[in-house]
DSSP file (Angstrom, degrees, kcal/mol; ACC not computed):
  #  RESIDUE AA STRUCTURE BP1 BP2  ACC     N-H-->O    O-->H-N    N-H-->O    O-->H-N    TCO  KAPPA ALPHA  PHI   PSI    X-CA   Y-CA   Z-CA
    1    1 A M              0   0    0      0, 0.0     2,-0.5     0, 0.0     0, 0.0   0.000 360.0 360.0 360.0 128.2  167.9  -23.6   46.9
    2    2 A M        +     0   0    0      1,-0.2     0, 0.0     5,-0.0     0, 0.0  -0.730 360.0 153.9 -90.4 130.4  164.8  -25.2   48.5
    3    3 A K        +     0   0    0     -2,-0.5    -1,-0.2     5,-0.0     3,-0.0   0.501  41.8 103.9-125.5 -16.1  165.0  -29.0   49.0
    4    4 A D     >  -     0   0    0      1,-0.2     4,-2.3     2,-0.0     5,-0.2  -0.573  64.5-145.4 -71.7 121.2  162.6  -29.4   51.9
    5    5 A P  H  > S+     0   0    0      0, 0.0     4,-2.3     0, 0.0    -1,-0.2   0.857  98.9  52.0 -57.8 -36.5  159.3  -30.8   50.6
    6    6 A K  H  > S+     0   0    0      2,-0.2     4,-2.3     1,-0.2     5,-0.1   0.899 109.2  49.8 -67.9 -38.2  157.2  -28.9   53.1
    7    7 A Q  H  > S+     0   0    0      2,-0.2     4,-2.1     1,-0.2    -1,-0.2   0.910 110.5  49.9 -65.4 -41.0  159.0  -25.6   52.2
    8    8 A I  H  X S+     0   0    0     -4,-2.3     4,-2.1     1,-0.2    -2,-0.2   0.910 111.0  50.0 -61.9 -42.0  158.3  -26.3   48.5
    9    9 A A  H  X S+     0   0    0     -4,-2.3     4,-2.3     1,-0.2    -2,-0.2   0.882 108.6  52.7 -64.1 -38.3  154.6  -27.0   49.4
   10   10 A R  H  X S+     0   0    0     -4,-2.3     4,-2.3     2,-0.2    -1,-0.2   0.891 108.2  49.9 -66.3 -39.0  154.4  -23.7   51.3
   11   11 A V  H  X S+     0   0    0     -4,-2.1     4,-2.3     1,-0.2    -1,-0.2   0.918 111.5  49.3 -63.5 -42.5  155.8  -21.8   48.4
   12   12 A A  H  X S+     0   0    0     -4,-2.1     4,-2.4     2,-0.2    -2,-0.2   0.888 110.5  50.5 -64.3 -39.3  153.2  -23.4   46.1
   13   13 A L  H  X S+     0   0    0     -4,-2.3     4,-2.3     2,-0.2    -2,-0.2   0.908 110.6  48.8 -65.3 -42.4  150.4  -22.6   48.6
   14   14 A Q  H  X S+     0   0    0     -4,-2.3     4,-2.2     2,-0.2    -2,-0.2   0.920 112.4  48.6 -62.9 -43.3  151.4  -19.0   48.8
   15   15 A S  H  X S+     0   0    0     -4,-2.3     4,-2.6     1,-0.2    -2,-0.2   0.906 110.3  51.4 -62.9 -42.1  151.6  -18.7   45.0
   16   16 A A  H  X S+     0   0    0     -4,-2.4     4,-2.4     2,-0.2    -1,-0.2   0.902 108.8  50.9 -62.9 -40.9  148.2  -20.3   44.7
   17   17 A R  H  X S+     0   0    0     -4,-2.3     4,-2.2     2,-0.2    -2,-0.2   0.933 111.7  46.9 -62.7 -45.3  146.6  -17.9   47.2
   18   18 A V  H  X S+     0   0    0     -4,-2.2     4,-2.5     1,-0.2     5,-0.2   0.917 111.9  51.3 -62.6 -43.4  148.0  -14.9   45.3
   19   19 A N  H  X S+     0   0    0     -4,-2.6     4,-2.9     1,-0.2     5,-0.2   0.913 109.1  49.9 -61.5 -43.4  146.9  -16.3   42.0
   20   20 A V  H  X S+     0   0    0     -4,-2.4     4,-2.4     1,-0.2    -1,-0.2   0.929 111.9  48.5 -61.3 -45.1  143.3  -16.9   43.2
   21   21 A E  H  X S+     0   0    0     -4,-2.2     4,-2.3     2,-0.2    -2,-0.2   0.925 114.5  45.0 -61.7 -44.6  143.2  -13.3   44.6
   22   22 A V  H  X S+     0   0    0     -4,-2.5     4,-2.5     2,-0.2     6,-0.2   0.929 113.2  49.6 -66.1 -45.6  144.5  -11.8   41.3
   23   23 A Y  H  <>S+     0   0    0     -4,-2.9     5,-2.4    -5,-0.2     6,-1.1   0.885 112.4  48.5 -61.7 -38.4  142.2  -13.9   39.1
   24   24 A E  H ><5S+     0   0    0     -4,-2.4     3,-0.9    -5,-0.2    -1,-0.2   0.930 112.2  47.5 -68.6 -44.1  139.2  -13.0   41.2
   25   25 A V  H 3<5S+     0   0    0     -4,-2.3    -2,-0.2     1,-0.2    -1,-0.2   0.884 112.9  49.3 -63.0 -38.8  140.0   -9.2   41.2
   26   26 A C  T 3<5S-     0   0    0     -4,-2.5    -1,-0.2    -5,-0.2    -2,-0.2   0.528 114.4-117.5 -79.6  -5.5  140.5   -9.3   37.4
   27   27 A G  T < 5S+     0   0    0     -3,-0.9    -3,-0.2    -4,-0.5    -4,-0.1   0.662  78.3 126.4  80.1  15.6  137.3  -11.2   36.8
   28   28 A L  S   <S+     0   0    0     -5,-2.4     2,-0.3    -6,-0.2    -4,-0.2   0.753  78.5  25.5 -78.4 -23.7  138.9  -14.3   35.4
   29   29 A I  S    S-     0   0    0     -6,-1.1    -2,-0.2    -9,-0.1    -1,-0.1  -0.969  84.4-122.1-134.1 153.4  137.1  -16.5   38.0
   30   30 A D     >  -     0   0    0     -2,-0.3     4,-2.2     1,-0.1     5,-0.2  -0.391  34.6 -97.4 -90.0 172.4  133.8  -15.9   39.8
   31   31 A A  H  > S+     0   0    0      1,-0.2     4,-2.5     2,-0.2     5,-0.2   0.878 120.4  51.9 -59.8 -43.9  133.3  -15.8   43.6
   32   32 A P  H  > S+     0   0    0      0, 0.0     4,-2.1     0, 0.0    -1,-0.2   0.897 111.4  48.1 -62.2 -37.5  132.1  -19.5   44.0
   33   33 A A  H  > S+     0   0    0      2,-0.2     4,-2.3     1,-0.2    -2,-0.2   0.906 111.7  49.8 -67.3 -40.3  135.1  -20.7   42.0
   34   34 A A  H  X S+     0   0    0     -4,-2.2     4,-2.5     2,-0.2    -1,-0.2   0.900 109.9  51.2 -64.5 -40.4  137.5  -18.6   44.1
   35   35 A T  H  X S+     0   0    0     -4,-2.5     4,-2.0     2,-0.2    -1,-0.2   0.912 110.0  49.7 -62.9 -42.5  135.9  -20.0   47.3
   36   36 A G  H  X S+     0   0    0     -4,-2.1     4,-2.0     2,-0.2    -2,-0.2   0.896 111.3  48.5 -62.9 -41.2  136.3  -23.5   46.1
   37   37 A L  H  X S+     0   0    0     -4,-2.3     4,-2.3     2,-0.2    -2,-0.2   0.897 109.5  52.2 -67.5 -39.5  140.0  -22.9   45.3
   38   38 A R  H  X S+     0   0    0     -4,-2.5     4,-2.4     1,-0.2    -1,-0.2   0.880 107.6  53.2 -62.9 -36.4  140.6  -21.3   48.7
   39   39 A Y  H  X S+     0   0    0     -4,-2.0     4,-2.3     2,-0.2    -2,-0.2   0.926 108.6  49.0 -62.6 -44.5  139.0  -24.4   50.3
   40   40 A K  H  X S+     0   0    0     -4,-2.0     4,-2.2     1,-0.2    -2,-0.2   0.897 110.9  50.3 -62.7 -39.7  141.5  -26.6   48.3
   41   41 A I  H  X S+     0   0    0     -4,-2.3     4,-2.6     1,-0.2    -1,-0.2   0.912 109.7  51.5 -62.9 -41.9  144.4  -24.4   49.5
   42   42 A A  H  X S+     0   0    0     -4,-2.4     4,-2.2     2,-0.2    -2,-0.2   0.899 108.9  50.2 -62.9 -41.3  143.2  -24.7   53.1
   43   43 A V  H  X S+     0   0    0     -4,-2.3     4,-1.8     1,-0.2    -1,-0.2   0.926 112.8  46.3 -62.9 -44.3  143.0  -28.5   52.9
   44   44 A Q  H  X S+     0   0    0     -4,-2.2     4,-1.9     2,-0.2    -2,-0.2   0.880 110.3  53.2 -67.1 -37.5  146.5  -28.6   51.5
   45   45 A A  H  X S+     0   0    0     -4,-2.6     4,-3.2     1,-0.2     5,-0.4   0.885 107.9  52.0 -63.8 -37.7  147.8  -26.2   54.1
   46   46 A G  H  X S+     0   0    0     -4,-2.2     4,-1.9     1,-0.2    -1,-0.2   0.874 107.6  52.0 -64.4 -37.3  146.3  -28.4   56.8
   47   47 A D  H  < S+     0   0    0     -4,-1.8    -2,-0.2     2,-0.2    -1,-0.2   0.871 117.6  38.3 -64.8 -37.0  148.1  -31.4   55.3
   48   48 A V  H  < S+     0   0    0     -4,-1.9    -2,-0.2     2,-0.1    -1,-0.2   0.910 131.6  23.5 -80.3 -45.0  151.4  -29.5   55.4
   49   49 A N  H  < S-     0   0    0     -4,-3.2     3,-0.2     1,-0.3    -3,-0.2   0.526 111.1-102.5-105.0  -8.8  151.1  -27.6   58.7
   50   50 A G    ><  -     0   0    0     -4,-1.9     3,-1.6    -5,-0.4    -1,-0.3  -0.320  47.0 -62.7 103.6 168.2  148.6  -29.7   60.7
   51   51 A D  T 3  S+     0   0    0      1,-0.3    -1,-0.1    -2,-0.1    -5,-0.1   0.676 124.4  65.9 -66.9 -19.0  144.9  -29.3   61.5
   52   52 A A  T 3  S+     0   0    0     -3,-0.2    -1,-0.3    -6,-0.1     2,-0.2   0.628  76.4 107.4 -78.9 -12.0  145.4  -26.1   63.5
   53   53 A C    <   -     0   0    0     -3,-1.6    -7,-0.1     1,-0.1    -3,-0.1  -0.478  44.3-177.1 -70.8 132.5  146.5  -24.2   60.3
   54   54 A R    >>  +     0   0    0     -2,-0.2     3,-1.7    -9,-0.1     4,-0.7   0.224  25.2 169.2-113.7  11.1  143.9  -21.7   59.0
   55   55 A F  T 34  +     0   0    0      1,-0.3   -10,-0.2     2,-0.2    -9,-0.1  -0.437  60.0  21.6 -62.2 136.5  145.8  -20.5   55.9
   56   56 A P  T 34 S+     0   0    0      0, 0.0    -1,-0.3     0, 0.0   -17,-0.1  -0.952 125.0  51.9 -95.9   6.5  144.5  -18.8   53.7
   57   57 A S  T <4 S+     0   0    0     -3,-1.7    -2,-0.2   -19,-0.1     2,-0.1   0.623  98.0  80.1 -82.6  -9.6  141.7  -17.5   55.8
   58   58 A C  S  < S-     0   0    0     -4,-0.7    -5,-0.0     2,-0.1     0, 0.0  -0.250  93.5-109.2 -83.4 179.5  144.1  -16.3   58.6
   59   59 A A  S    S+     0   0    0     -4,-0.1    -1,-0.1    -2,-0.1    -2,-0.0   0.407  75.9 125.3 -89.9   2.5  146.1  -13.1   58.5
   60   60 A C        -     0   0    0      1,-0.2    -2,-0.1    19,-0.0     5,-0.1  -0.415  51.3-155.4 -64.9 130.5  149.4  -15.0   58.0
   61   61 A P  S    S+     0   0    0      0, 0.0    -1,-0.2     0, 0.0    -2,-0.0   0.638  82.3  41.1 -78.7 -11.9  151.3  -13.8   55.0
   62   62 A W  S    S-     0   0    0     17,-0.1     2,-2.3     2,-0.1     6,-0.1  -0.999  85.1-122.6-140.0 134.9  153.0  -17.1   54.7
   63   63 A P  S    S+     0   0    0      0, 0.0     2,-0.3     0, 0.0   -50,-0.1  -0.289  80.1 100.4 -79.8  58.4  151.6  -20.7   55.2
   64   64 A D     >  -     0   0    0     -2,-2.3     4,-1.4     1,-0.1     3,-0.5  -0.783  46.1-175.4-141.9  94.2  154.0  -21.7   58.0
   65   65 A C  H  > S+     0   0    0     -2,-0.3     4,-1.7     1,-0.2     5,-0.2   0.824  83.9  57.7 -62.9 -33.6  152.5  -21.5   61.4
   66   66 A S  H  > S+     0   0    0      1,-0.2     4,-1.9     2,-0.2    -1,-0.2   0.888 106.2  49.1 -66.3 -37.5  155.7  -22.5   63.2
   67   67 A R  H  > S+     0   0    0     -3,-0.5     4,-2.6     1,-0.2    -1,-0.2   0.816 105.8  58.3 -70.9 -30.1  157.6  -19.5   61.6
   68   68 A Q  H  X S+     0   0    0     -4,-1.4     4,-2.1     2,-0.2    -1,-0.2   0.928 108.7  44.7 -64.0 -44.3  154.8  -17.2   62.6
   69   69 A A  H  X S+     0   0    0     -4,-1.7     4,-1.9     2,-0.2    -2,-0.2   0.907 114.5  48.7 -67.0 -42.3  155.3  -18.1   66.3
   70   70 A E  H  X S+     0   0    0     -4,-1.9     4,-1.9     2,-0.2     6,-0.2   0.919 112.3  48.4 -63.2 -44.2  159.1  -17.8   66.1
   71   71 A A  H  X>S+     0   0    0     -4,-2.6     5,-2.2     1,-0.2     4,-1.1   0.894 110.6  50.6 -65.5 -40.3  158.9  -14.5   64.3
   72   72 A A  H  <5S+     0   0    0     -4,-2.1     3,-0.3     1,-0.2    -1,-0.2   0.888 110.3  50.0 -65.4 -37.9  156.5  -13.1   66.9
   73   73 A A  H  <5S+     0   0    0     -4,-1.9    -1,-0.2     1,-0.2    -2,-0.2   0.853 115.3  43.1 -68.0 -34.2  158.7  -14.2   69.7
   74   74 A D  H  <5S-     0   0    0     -4,-1.9    -1,-0.2    -5,-0.1    -2,-0.2   0.555 109.7-121.5 -87.5  -8.9  161.8  -12.6   68.1
   75   75 A G  T  <5 +     0   0    0     -4,-1.1    -3,-0.2     1,-0.3    -4,-0.1   0.737  68.9 132.9  74.0  22.5  159.9   -9.4   67.2
   76   76 A Q      < -     0   0    0     -5,-2.2    -1,-0.3    -6,-0.2    -2,-0.1  -0.721  65.0 -97.9-104.3 154.9  160.7  -10.0   63.5
   77   77 A P        -     0   0    0      0, 0.0     2,-0.2     0, 0.0    -1,-0.1  -0.450  41.3-129.1 -67.7 144.2  158.4   -9.7   60.6
   78   78 A S        +     0   0    0     -2,-0.1   -10,-0.1   -10,-0.0   -11,-0.0  -0.508  56.3  80.5 -91.5 163.4  157.1  -13.1   59.4
   79   79 A G  S    S-     0   0    0     -2,-0.2   -17,-0.1   -15,-0.1   -19,-0.0  -0.735  79.6 -31.0 131.8-179.2  157.1  -14.3   55.9
   80   80 A P        -     0   0    0      0, 0.0     2,-0.4     0, 0.0   -18,-0.0  -0.288  50.9-142.3 -69.7 152.3  159.5  -16.0   53.4
   81   81 A T        -     0   0    0      2,-0.0     2,-0.4    -2,-0.0    -2,-0.0  -0.937  12.9-161.1-114.1 141.3  163.1  -15.3   53.5
   82   82 A F        -     0   0    0     -2,-0.4     2,-0.4     2,-0.0     0, 0.0  -0.951   1.7-157.1-122.1 139.7  165.2  -15.0   50.3
   83   83 A S              0   0    0     -2,-0.4    -2,-0.0     1,-0.1     0, 0.0  -0.889 360.0 360.0-113.9 149.8  168.9  -15.3   50.0
   84   84 A T              0   0    0     -2,-0.4    -1,-0.1     0, 0.0    -2,-0.0   0.376 360.0 360.0-115.9 360.0  170.9  -13.8   47.1
């Protein structure tokens, strides 16, 4: 169960990025609208992770720059973790 507000925001940002990509591919939104939505996602990612965050234009699969550095140092794949 997620209770950390930043973690909740990161899940929402990841979901928003996926939705924009799917909507654009399916033709539900045009390219200028998708670009505008990606900009809004980037602004929110900057609010959550700091000004150095480049999500969603970076190659990070998950909007958490600190976890990307930790995963790279440990040699583990980055991204969300799920518990069952």
